[in-house]
LUMTI-427510 format. One record per residue (C-alpha): residue number from 1; x, y negated, z; residue in three letters. Coordinates in Angstrom, 2 decimals. Example, Ala and Ser with C-alpha at 12.3 -4.5 7.8 and 13.67 -1.06 7.14 Angstrom:
<torke 1; <12.30; 4.50; 7.80>; "Ala">,
<torke 2; <13.67; 1.06; 7.14>; "Ser">,
//
This chain:
<torke 1; <9.43; 31.28; -29.31>; "Met">,
<torke 2; <10.24; 28.18; -27.19>; "Pro">,
<torke 3; <7.67; 25.44; -26.95>; "Ser">,
<torke 4; <8.24; 22.32; -29.06>; "Asn">,
<torke 5; <6.36; 20.16; -26.56>; "Phe">,
<torke 6; <9.34; 17.98; -25.62>; "Gln">,
<torke 7; <10.20; 17.14; -29.23>; "Asp">,
<torke 8; <6.65; 16.23; -30.21>; "Ser">,
<torke 9; <6.10; 14.43; -26.92>; "Phe">,
<torke 10; <9.10; 12.16; -27.43>; "His">,
<torke 11; <8.23; 11.56; -31.09>; "Arg">,
<torke 12; <4.77; 10.37; -30.06>; "Glu">,
<torke 13; <6.24; 8.03; -27.46>; "Leu">,
<torke 14; <8.75; 6.65; -29.96>; "Glu">,
<torke 15; <5.98; 6.05; -32.50>; "Met">,
<torke 16; <4.04; 4.09; -29.89>; "Gly">,
<torke 17; <7.09; 1.96; -29.09>; "Leu">,
<torke 18; <7.70; 1.31; -32.78>; "Arg">,
<torke 19; <4.10; 0.19; -33.08>; "Gly">,
<torke 20; <4.65; -2.33; -30.30>; "Leu">,
<torke 21; <7.85; -3.48; -31.99>; "Glu">,
<torke 22; <5.99; -4.11; -35.24>; "Ala">,
<torke 23; <3.53; -6.35; -33.37>; "Gln">,
<torke 24; <6.29; -8.21; -31.45>; "Ser">,
<torke 25; <4.82; -6.75; -28.26>; "Arg">,
<torke 26; <7.60; -4.44; -27.11>; "Arg">,
<torke 27; <8.94; -5.44; -23.73>; "Arg">,
<torke 28; <12.36; -4.89; -22.20>; "Ser">,
<torke 29; <14.13; -5.50; -18.92>; "Leu">,
<torke 30; <16.74; -8.24; -18.70>; "Ala">,
<torke 31; <18.33; -10.15; -15.85>; "Glu">,
<torke 32; <17.28; -13.78; -15.64>; "Ile">,
<torke 33; <19.97; -16.28; -16.62>; "Arg">,
<torke 34; <19.84; -20.05; -16.91>; "Gly">,
<torke 35; <17.49; -22.62; -15.41>; "Val">,
<torke 36; <14.64; -20.46; -14.22>; "Asn">,
<torke 37; <11.25; -21.48; -15.62>; "Phe">,
<torke 38; <9.63; -18.06; -15.23>; "Cys">,
<torke 39; <9.94; -17.52; -11.49>; "Ser">,
<torke 40; <7.11; -17.41; -8.94>; "Asn">,
<torke 41; <9.53; -18.51; -6.20>; "Asp">,
<torke 42; <7.62; -21.78; -6.06>; "Tyr">,
<torke 43; <9.18; -23.22; -2.88>; "Leu">,
<torke 44; <12.67; -21.91; -3.59>; "Gly">,
<torke 45; <12.59; -19.83; -0.42>; "Leu">,
<torke 46; <14.28; -16.81; -2.00>; "Ser">,
<torke 47; <17.54; -18.79; -1.89>; "Glu">,
<torke 48; <16.88; -20.62; 1.37>; "His">,
<torke 49; <19.73; -20.05; 3.87>; "Pro">,
<torke 50; <17.34; -19.95; 6.84>; "Ala">,
<torke 51; <15.26; -17.18; 5.27>; "Leu">,
<torke 52; <18.34; -15.16; 4.36>; "Lys">,
<torke 53; <19.59; -15.52; 7.93>; "Lys">,
<torke 54; <16.21; -14.47; 9.35>; "Ala">,
<torke 55; <16.10; -11.39; 7.10>; "Ala">,
<torke 56; <19.61; -10.29; 8.09>; "Val">,
<torke 57; <18.88; -10.76; 11.79>; "Glu">,
<torke 58; <15.62; -8.84; 11.44>; "Ala">,
<torke 59; <17.44; -5.89; 9.89>; "Val">,
<torke 60; <20.05; -5.97; 12.64>; "Gln">,
<torke 61; <17.38; -5.96; 15.36>; "Arg">,
<torke 62; <15.27; -3.28; 13.71>; "Ala">,
<torke 63; <15.17; 0.16; 15.27>; "Thr">,
<torke 64; <14.76; 1.60; 11.78>; "Arg">,
<torke 65; <15.21; 0.37; 8.22>; "Thr">,
<torke 66; <12.58; 2.65; 6.65>; "Gly">,
<torke 67; <8.82; 2.79; 6.83>; "Gly">,
<torke 68; <9.01; 6.55; 7.68>; "Thr">,
<torke 69; <5.33; 7.15; 6.87>; "Gly">,
<torke 70; <1.99; 5.45; 6.44>; "Ser">,
<torke 71; <0.89; 3.09; 9.18>; "Arg">,
<torke 72; <-1.75; 5.62; 10.22>; "Leu">,
<torke 73; <1.02; 8.18; 10.79>; "Leu">,
<torke 74; <4.51; 7.03; 11.85>; "Ser">,
<torke 75; <4.92; 3.72; 10.04>; "Gly">,
<torke 76; <3.04; 1.34; 12.33>; "His">,
<torke 77; <4.92; -1.14; 14.53>; "Ala">,
<torke 78; <3.91; -3.96; 16.85>; "Thr">,
<torke 79; <5.52; -6.37; 14.39>; "Ala">,
<torke 80; <2.75; -5.64; 11.88>; "Trp">,
<torke 81; <0.00; -6.51; 14.34>; "Asn">,
<torke 82; <1.82; -9.72; 15.22>; "Glu">,
<torke 83; <2.32; -10.92; 11.65>; "Ile">,
<torke 84; <-1.27; -9.99; 10.70>; "Glu">,
<torke 85; <-2.56; -12.08; 13.59>; "Glu">,
<torke 86; <-0.27; -14.96; 12.66>; "Glu">,
<torke 87; <-1.24; -14.80; 9.00>; "Phe">,
<torke 88; <-4.94; -14.78; 9.90>; "Ala">,
<torke 89; <-4.40; -17.98; 11.89>; "Arg">,
<torke 90; <-2.55; -19.45; 8.90>; "Phe">,
<torke 91; <-5.43; -18.72; 6.51>; "Thr">,
<torke 92; <-8.18; -19.60; 9.00>; "Gly">,
<torke 93; <-9.75; -16.14; 9.02>; "Thr">,
<torke 94; <-10.63; -13.82; 11.85>; "Glu">,
<torke 95; <-8.25; -11.04; 10.80>; "Ala">,
<torke 96; <-5.80; -9.85; 8.14>; "Ala">,
<torke 97; <-4.40; -6.54; 6.95>; "Leu">,
<torke 98; <-1.05; -6.13; 5.20>; "Tyr">,
<torke 99; <-0.61; -4.09; 2.00>; "Phe">,
<torke 100; <2.64; -3.19; 0.28>; "Ser">,
<torke 101; <1.85; -5.33; -2.80>; "Ser">,
<torke 102; <-0.78; -7.69; -4.16>; "Gly">,
<torke 103; <-1.73; -5.02; -6.67>; "Tyr">,
<torke 104; <-2.31; -2.50; -3.88>; "Ala">,
<torke 105; <-4.30; -5.07; -1.91>; "Ala">,
<torke 106; <-6.67; -5.84; -4.77>; "Asn">,
<torke 107; <-7.15; -2.18; -5.67>; "Leu">,
<torke 108; <-7.68; -1.11; -2.08>; "Gly">,
<torke 109; <-10.10; -3.94; -1.36>; "Leu">,
<torke 110; <-12.32; -3.58; -4.42>; "Leu">,
<torke 111; <-12.40; 0.21; -4.57>; "Val">,
<torke 112; <-13.30; 0.42; -0.88>; "Ser">,
<torke 113; <-16.11; -2.17; -1.15>; "Leu">,
<torke 114; <-17.77; -1.28; -4.44>; "Leu">,
<torke 115; <-19.71; 1.82; -5.48>; "Glu">,
<torke 116; <-21.16; 2.83; -8.84>; "Lys">,
<torke 117; <-24.54; 1.19; -8.31>; "Glu">,
<torke 118; <-22.94; -2.10; -7.19>; "Asp">,
<torke 119; <-22.35; -5.11; -9.43>; "Leu">,
<torke 120; <-19.26; -7.29; -9.70>; "Val">,
<torke 121; <-19.14; -10.64; -11.52>; "Phe">,
<torke 122; <-15.62; -11.25; -12.82>; "Ser">,
<torke 123; <-13.95; -14.18; -14.53>; "Asp">,
<torke 124; <-12.73; -13.10; -17.97>; "Ala">,
<torke 125; <-9.14; -14.11; -17.19>; "Leu">,
<torke 126; <-8.76; -12.34; -13.87>; "Asn">,
<torke 127; <-5.49; -10.57; -13.12>; "His">,
<torke 128; <-4.96; -6.95; -14.14>; "Ala">,
<torke 129; <-4.98; -5.81; -10.51>; "Ser">,
<torke 130; <-8.50; -7.17; -10.07>; "Leu">,
<torke 131; <-9.62; -5.64; -13.36>; "Ile">,
<torke 132; <-8.17; -2.26; -12.43>; "Asp">,
<torke 133; <-9.77; -2.40; -8.99>; "Gly">,
<torke 134; <-13.16; -3.00; -10.55>; "Met">,
<torke 135; <-12.66; -0.22; -13.08>; "Arg">,
<torke 136; <-11.54; 2.30; -10.47>; "Leu">,
<torke 137; <-14.51; 1.46; -8.26>; "Ser">,
<torke 138; <-16.90; 2.53; -11.04>; "Gly">,
<torke 139; <-19.12; -0.45; -10.26>; "Ala">,
<torke 140; <-21.11; -2.21; -12.95>; "Arg">,
<torke 141; <-19.39; -5.33; -14.32>; "Lys">,
<torke 142; <-20.56; -8.68; -15.60>; "Phe">,
<torke 143; <-17.65; -10.52; -17.23>; "Ile">,
<torke 144; <-18.32; -14.23; -17.54>; "Tyr">,
<torke 145; <-16.29; -16.54; -19.83>; "Pro">,
<torke 146; <-13.41; -18.22; -18.07>; "His">,
<torke 147; <-14.66; -20.76; -15.49>; "Leu">,
<torke 148; <-18.10; -20.86; -17.17>; "Asp">,
<torke 149; <-20.45; -21.39; -14.24>; "Leu">,
<torke 150; <-23.51; -21.61; -16.47>; "Asn">,
<torke 151; <-22.84; -18.14; -17.87>; "Ala">,
<torke 152; <-22.17; -16.86; -14.36>; "Leu">,
<torke 153; <-25.45; -18.25; -13.08>; "Glu">,
<torke 154; <-27.31; -16.70; -16.01>; "Asp">,
<torke 155; <-25.82; -13.35; -15.03>; "Gly">,
<torke 156; <-26.66; -13.81; -11.37>; "Leu">,
<torke 157; <-30.21; -14.79; -12.24>; "Gln">,
<torke 158; <-30.69; -11.86; -14.60>; "Asn">,
<torke 159; <-29.58; -9.46; -11.86>; "His">,
<torke 160; <-31.21; -11.23; -8.93>; "Ser">,
<torke 161; <-33.63; -8.36; -8.36>; "Gln">,
<torke 162; <-30.95; -5.67; -8.32>; "Asp">,
<torke 163; <-30.79; -3.99; -4.93>; "Arg">,
<torke 164; <-27.09; -3.39; -4.53>; "Cys">,
<torke 165; <-23.94; -5.05; -3.25>; "Arg">,
<torke 166; <-22.95; -7.93; -5.52>; "Lys">,
<torke 167; <-19.59; -9.70; -5.51>; "Leu">,
<torke 168; <-18.09; -12.56; -7.49>; "Ile">,
<torke 169; <-14.36; -11.99; -7.96>; "Val">,
<torke 170; <-11.90; -14.62; -9.11>; "Thr">,
<torke 171; <-8.35; -15.83; -8.89>; "Glu">,
<torke 172; <-8.05; -19.33; -7.44>; "Thr">,
<torke 173; <-5.01; -20.45; -9.43>; "Val">,
<torke 174; <-5.04; -18.44; -12.65>; "Phe">,
<torke 175; <-1.67; -16.89; -13.29>; "Ser">,
<torke 176; <-1.48; -17.37; -17.07>; "Met">,
<torke 177; <-3.34; -20.67; -17.53>; "Asp">,
<torke 178; <-2.50; -22.52; -14.33>; "Gly">,
<torke 179; <-6.05; -23.82; -13.92>; "Asp">,
<torke 180; <-8.13; -23.59; -10.77>; "Val">,
<torke 181; <-11.43; -21.87; -9.99>; "Ala">,
<torke 182; <-14.19; -24.11; -8.58>; "Pro">,
<torke 183; <-14.46; -22.20; -5.32>; "Val">,
<torke 184; <-17.02; -24.53; -3.73>; "Thr">,
<torke 185; <-19.38; -24.19; -6.69>; "Glu">,
<torke 186; <-18.88; -20.43; -6.82>; "Leu">,
<torke 187; <-19.82; -20.14; -3.16>; "Leu">,
<torke 188; <-22.90; -22.28; -3.73>; "Ala">,
<torke 189; <-24.03; -19.94; -6.52>; "Leu">,
<torke 190; <-23.24; -16.93; -4.38>; "Ala">,
<torke 191; <-25.34; -18.27; -1.53>; "Asp">,
<torke 192; <-28.23; -19.01; -3.88>; "Arg">,
<torke 193; <-28.28; -15.46; -5.25>; "Tyr">,
<torke 194; <-27.25; -13.42; -2.22>; "Gly">,
<torke 195; <-23.77; -12.58; -3.49>; "Thr">,
<torke 196; <-20.35; -12.40; -1.84>; "Gly">,
<torke 197; <-17.16; -14.03; -3.13>; "Val">,
<torke 198; <-13.65; -12.57; -3.16>; "Ile">,
<torke 199; <-10.72; -14.81; -4.12>; "Val">,
<torke 200; <-7.16; -13.91; -5.03>; "Asp">,
<torke 201; <-4.96; -16.78; -3.79>; "Glu">,
<torke 202; <-1.71; -15.24; -5.07>; "Ala">,
<torke 203; <-0.47; -18.32; -6.92>; "His">,
<torke 204; <-1.94; -20.78; -4.41>; "Ala">,
<torke 205; <-0.44; -19.35; -1.22>; "Thr">,
<torke 206; <2.27; -21.66; 0.09>; "Gly">,
<torke 207; <1.66; -24.23; -2.65>; "Val">,
<torke 208; <-1.94; -25.49; -2.53>; "His">,
<torke 209; <-4.24; -26.57; 0.25>; "Gly">,
<torke 210; <-3.33; -27.96; 3.67>; "Pro">,
<torke 211; <0.18; -26.72; 4.55>; "Ser">,
<torke 212; <-0.07; -24.28; 1.63>; "Gly">,
<torke 213; <-3.05; -22.38; 3.06>; "Arg">,
<torke 214; <-4.74; -21.96; -0.33>; "Gly">,
<torke 215; <-7.46; -23.40; -2.56>; "Ile">,
<torke 216; <-10.33; -22.17; -0.37>; "Ala">,
<torke 217; <-8.79; -23.86; 2.68>; "Ala">,
<torke 218; <-8.39; -27.06; 0.67>; "Glu">,
<torke 219; <-12.17; -27.25; 0.37>; "His">,
<torke 220; <-13.01; -25.84; 3.80>; "Gly">,
<torke 221; <-14.56; -22.66; 2.40>; "Asn">,
<torke 222; <-12.55; -19.91; 4.06>; "Val">,
<torke 223; <-15.18; -18.74; 6.54>; "Gln">,
<torke 224; <-17.79; -18.16; 3.83>; "Thr">,
<torke 225; <-15.65; -15.82; 1.74>; "Leu">,
<torke 226; <-16.12; -12.07; 1.78>; "Ala">,
<torke 227; <-12.33; -11.76; 1.51>; "Ala">,
<torke 228; <-9.22; -13.59; 0.36>; "Ala">,
<torke 229; <-5.99; -11.99; -0.85>; "Val">,
<torke 230; <-2.70; -13.80; -0.20>; "His">,
<torke 231; <0.52; -12.41; -1.60>; "Thr">,
<torke 232; <3.96; -12.75; -0.02>; "Cys">,
<torke 233; <6.16; -12.10; -3.05>; "Gly">,
<torke 234; <5.73; -15.50; -4.68>; "Lys">,
<torke 235; <6.03; -18.75; -2.71>; "Ala">,
<torke 236; <6.84; -16.81; 0.47>; "Leu">,
<torke 237; <9.78; -15.01; -1.19>; "Ala">,
<torke 238; <9.09; -11.72; 0.56>; "Ser">,
<torke 239; <6.95; -8.72; -0.41>; "Ala">,
<torke 240; <3.43; -7.37; 0.02>; "Gly">,
<torke 241; <0.07; -9.06; 0.50>; "Ala">,
<torke 242; <-2.60; -9.71; 3.11>; "Phe">,
<torke 243; <-6.32; -9.18; 2.73>; "Val">,
<torke 244; <-7.86; -11.81; 4.98>; "Cys">,
<torke 245; <-11.41; -11.89; 6.29>; "Gly">,
<torke 246; <-13.45; -10.67; 9.21>; "Ser">,
<torke 247; <-12.33; -8.22; 11.88>; "Ala">,
<torke 248; <-14.88; -5.68; 10.66>; "Val">,
<torke 249; <-13.49; -5.96; 7.11>; "Leu">,
<torke 250; <-10.03; -5.18; 8.45>; "Arg">,
<torke 251; <-11.32; -2.08; 10.23>; "Glu">,
<torke 252; <-13.19; -1.03; 7.08>; "His">,
<torke 253; <-10.00; -1.27; 5.03>; "Leu">,
<torke 254; <-7.96; 0.68; 7.56>; "Ile">,
<torke 255; <-10.48; 3.49; 7.23>; "Asn">,
<torke 256; <-11.36; 3.31; 3.52>; "His">,
<torke 257; <-8.68; 1.53; 1.43>; "Ala">,
<torke 258; <-6.74; 4.36; -0.18>; "Arg">,
<torke 259; <-3.81; 2.13; -1.17>; "Thr">,
<torke 260; <-3.37; 1.39; 2.53>; "Phe">,
<torke 261; <-4.10; 4.84; 3.95>; "Ile">,
<torke 262; <-1.85; 6.75; 1.55>; "Phe">,
<torke 263; <1.07; 4.33; 1.20>; "Ser">,
<torke 264; <4.27; 4.53; 3.20>; "Thr">,
<torke 265; <4.55; 1.47; 5.43>; "Ala">,
<torke 266; <7.05; -1.24; 4.59>; "Met">,
<torke 267; <9.98; -1.31; 7.04>; "Pro">,
<torke 268; <9.20; -3.41; 10.14>; "Pro">,
<torke 269; <11.90; -5.99; 9.40>; "Tyr">,
<torke 270; <9.79; -7.15; 6.44>; "Met">,
<torke 271; <7.21; -8.43; 8.92>; "Ala">,
<torke 272; <9.91; -10.62; 10.45>; "Glu">,
<torke 273; <10.97; -11.91; 7.04>; "Gln">,
<torke 274; <7.38; -12.82; 6.19>; "Ile">,
<torke 275; <7.00; -14.60; 9.55>; "Arg">,
<torke 276; <10.15; -16.65; 8.90>; "Ala">,
<torke 277; <9.02; -17.51; 5.37>; "Ala">,
<torke 278; <5.57; -18.52; 6.59>; "Leu">,
<torke 279; <6.97; -20.82; 9.25>; "Arg">,
<torke 280; <9.34; -22.43; 6.77>; "Leu">,
<torke 281; <6.53; -22.91; 4.25>; "Ala">,
<torke 282; <4.42; -24.71; 6.83>; "Leu">,
<torke 283; <7.07; -27.45; 7.02>; "Thr">,
<torke 284; <7.44; -27.98; 3.27>; "Met">,
<torke 285; <4.79; -30.56; 2.42>; "Asp">,
<torke 286; <7.39; -32.74; 0.69>; "Lys">,
<torke 287; <8.52; -29.84; -1.51>; "Glu">,
<torke 288; <4.90; -29.04; -2.41>; "Arg">,
<torke 289; <4.21; -32.64; -3.36>; "Lys">,
<torke 290; <7.35; -32.92; -5.50>; "Asn">,
<torke 291; <6.70; -29.56; -7.15>; "Leu">,
<torke 292; <3.21; -30.49; -8.28>; "Leu">,
<torke 293; <4.35; -33.95; -9.41>; "Ala">,
<torke 294; <7.07; -32.42; -11.60>; "Arg">,
<torke 295; <4.66; -29.89; -13.06>; "Ala">,
<torke 296; <2.28; -32.74; -13.91>; "Lys">,
<torke 297; <5.11; -34.62; -15.58>; "Arg">,
<torke 298; <6.14; -31.55; -17.64>; "Leu">,
<torke 299; <2.57; -30.87; -18.79>; "Ala">,
<torke 300; <2.09; -34.52; -19.81>; "Ala">,
<torke 301; <5.39; -34.57; -21.69>; "Gly">,
<torke 302; <4.58; -31.40; -23.61>; "Leu">,
<torke 303; <1.07; -32.62; -24.44>; "Arg">,
<torke 304; <2.55; -35.85; -25.79>; "Ser">,
<torke 305; <4.47; -33.68; -28.26>; "Gln">,
<torke 306; <1.23; -32.05; -29.37>; "Gly">,
<torke 307; <1.46; -28.77; -27.47>; "Trp">,
<torke 308; <-1.59; -27.03; -26.04>; "Asp">,
<torke 309; <-0.93; -26.80; -22.28>; "Thr">,
<torke 310; <-4.49; -25.94; -21.26>; "Gly">,
<torke 311; <-6.45; -27.67; -18.52>; "Asn">,
<torke 312; <-4.41; -26.80; -15.48>; "Gly">,
<torke 313; <-2.99; -29.11; -12.83>; "Ala">,
<torke 314; <-0.79; -26.68; -10.93>; "Thr">,
<torke 315; <2.81; -25.49; -10.87>; "Gln">,
<torke 316; <2.05; -23.17; -13.81>; "Ile">,
<torke 317; <2.28; -24.90; -17.20>; "Val">,
<torke 318; <1.39; -22.73; -20.20>; "Pro">,
<torke 319; <2.31; -23.63; -23.77>; "Val">,
<torke 320; <0.02; -21.72; -26.10>; "Val">,
<torke 321; <1.98; -20.88; -29.27>; "Ile">,
<torke 322; <-0.46; -18.48; -30.94>; "Gly">,
<torke 323; <1.36; -15.70; -32.76>; "Glu">,
<torke 324; <3.50; -13.18; -30.93>; "Asn">,
<torke 325; <6.48; -13.65; -33.26>; "Glu">,
<torke 326; <6.55; -17.41; -32.71>; "Asp">,
<torke 327; <6.26; -17.09; -28.93>; "Ala">,
<torke 328; <9.18; -14.62; -28.88>; "Val">,
<torke 329; <11.23; -16.90; -31.13>; "Ala">,
<torke 330; <10.55; -19.90; -28.90>; "Ala">,
<torke 331; <11.60; -17.99; -25.79>; "Ala">,
<torke 332; <14.79; -16.77; -27.47>; "Glu">,
<torke 333; <15.65; -20.30; -28.59>; "Phe">,
<torke 334; <15.18; -21.67; -25.06>; "Leu">,
<torke 335; <17.30; -18.86; -23.65>; "Gln">,
<torke 336; <20.12; -19.88; -25.99>; "Gln">,
<torke 337; <19.73; -23.43; -24.68>; "Glu">,
<torke 338; <20.27; -22.27; -21.10>; "Gly">,
<torke 339; <16.71; -21.73; -19.89>; "Phe">,
<torke 340; <15.16; -18.62; -18.44>; "Ala">,
<torke 341; <11.88; -18.47; -20.35>; "Ala">,
<torke 342; <9.77; -15.51; -21.41>; "Arg">,
<torke 343; <7.08; -14.98; -24.03>; "Ala">,
<torke 344; <3.71; -13.84; -22.66>; "Ile">,
<torke 345; <1.83; -11.71; -25.19>; "Arg">,
<torke 346; <-1.29; -9.54; -25.43>; "Pro">,
<torke 347; <-2.60; -7.65; -23.59>; "Pro">,
<torke 348; <-1.51; -9.95; -20.75>; "Thr">,
<torke 349; <-3.24; -12.81; -22.59>; "Val">,
<torke 350; <-5.97; -12.70; -25.26>; "Pro">,
<torke 351; <-5.03; -11.92; -28.85>; "Gln">,
<torke 352; <-3.83; -15.00; -30.72>; "Gly">,
<torke 353; <-2.88; -16.88; -27.55>; "Ser">,
<torke 354; <0.71; -15.75; -27.05>; "Ala">,
<torke 355; <2.52; -18.38; -25.05>; "Arg">,
<torke 356; <5.38; -19.55; -22.98>; "Leu">,
<torke 357; <4.47; -19.74; -19.32>; "Arg">,
<torke 358; <6.57; -22.26; -17.46>; "Phe">,
<torke 359; <6.28; -21.74; -13.71>; "Ser">,
<torke 360; <8.07; -24.47; -11.83>; "Leu">,
<torke 361; <9.87; -24.18; -8.53>; "Thr">,
<torke 362; <10.97; -26.88; -6.11>; "Ser">,
<torke 363; <14.60; -26.19; -7.07>; "Arg">,
<torke 364; <14.19; -27.41; -10.66>; "Ile">,
<torke 365; <15.53; -30.95; -11.08>; "Ala">,
<torke 366; <13.91; -33.79; -13.04>; "Glu">,
<torke 367; <16.67; -33.80; -15.65>; "Asp">,
<torke 368; <16.12; -30.09; -16.37>; "Glu">,
<torke 369; <12.45; -30.79; -17.02>; "Ile">,
<torke 370; <13.42; -33.51; -19.50>; "Ala">,
<torke 371; <15.89; -31.14; -21.15>; "Arg">,
<torke 372; <13.22; -28.44; -21.46>; "Leu">,
<torke 373; <10.82; -30.89; -23.09>; "Glu">,
<torke 374; <13.51; -31.81; -25.59>; "Asn">,
<torke 375; <14.24; -28.14; -26.23>; "Gly">,
<torke 376; <10.60; -27.49; -27.11>; "Met">,
<torke 377; <10.64; -30.43; -29.49>; "Leu">,
<torke 378; <13.82; -29.22; -31.19>; "Val">,
<torke 379; <12.49; -25.68; -31.57>; "Trp">,
<torke 380; <9.21; -26.82; -33.04>; "Arg">,
<torke 381; <10.65; -29.30; -35.51>; "Asp">,
<torke 382; <13.78; -27.41; -36.59>; "Arg">,
<torke 383; <13.67; -23.76; -35.69>; "Ala">,
<torke 384; <10.01; -23.04; -36.42>; "Cys">,
<torke 385; <8.36; -25.55; -38.76>; "Pro">,
<torke 386; <5.23; -23.37; -39.01>; "Thr">,
<torke 387; <4.59; -23.97; -35.32>; "Ala">,
<torke 388; <5.15; -27.69; -35.84>; "Ala">,
<torke 389; <2.28; -27.68; -38.26>; "Gly">,
<torke 390; <-0.04; -26.07; -35.72>; "Arg">,
<torke 391; <0.94; -28.17; -32.70>; "Ala">,
//
């Protein structure tokens, strides 16, 4: 008698999807259309003619268009050494190592540094890649409430006698709330209790700090970090990520980070694209200033309407709606009005805090920001009166 595995297997998967549908949590793929308020292309480099030209020329010059193997086998090229050295100079660290994605960088870094007896102190709103890295490491975890330094210090004090490696791990610009970690204060606590600090600068790279070097660089704290992760797929409009730190950390990762060791290398032309993007970003102080000014204007306008936009002061402006259904309805309304906007729902954000996450780019004009503000007002007052009552 043939097995009925496939039938039951697919029924179970369909039941799970229907469960998500009932909670307004089912996701789907769709091409972005309209004025893009959900892009991480903060400097608009993905459409920059100079970057397109550099990428095409890099492909034409390349001896191969594939990675061909891991960098420890056949995939290494001089171009990777060169861009790692250049990126380390950009971030102000001794060395850097490139990974194929920010997710791979965070997993490889944390799993290679932490063992089961170690202890990691993690902000409650850290990105999934950081959370998964901590989980896979098997290390003990102390999760402190978002940006709550008093709770963090209590945890550090309670574990001050533990003889193990201890690390504080945090994003600098939080991806869903747009607020900023107090890196200077975190480092002061770490120094007091003999703990290292790892920061994920994903949403700060290219946007914040001197010449876009990140939040830690803004406060002169780079040299005292255990490691910093900078991604290339956001403001730098490329792909992959760098773990930046000491030369010995780089060597450790080459020998222990499984997401580096067992991943096929990116094709060498990507190193040239990243170099071109980095050099363009260094010249874009005006774009950074205008971007942050427009984000500040949008947040103020939405708050004046009564929306909860959190406590951020970055290019990420959340609007906390509350219920999944309302967040989805708001996104669909804005899409009909010509905006690319997406609802962010649990488990990406905590239950009851479904939201719209507006991420601004330097290509968005002032009049589009005004039109978006008006769209939110129209939706609240006409399309969803229940949300109007909560706002």
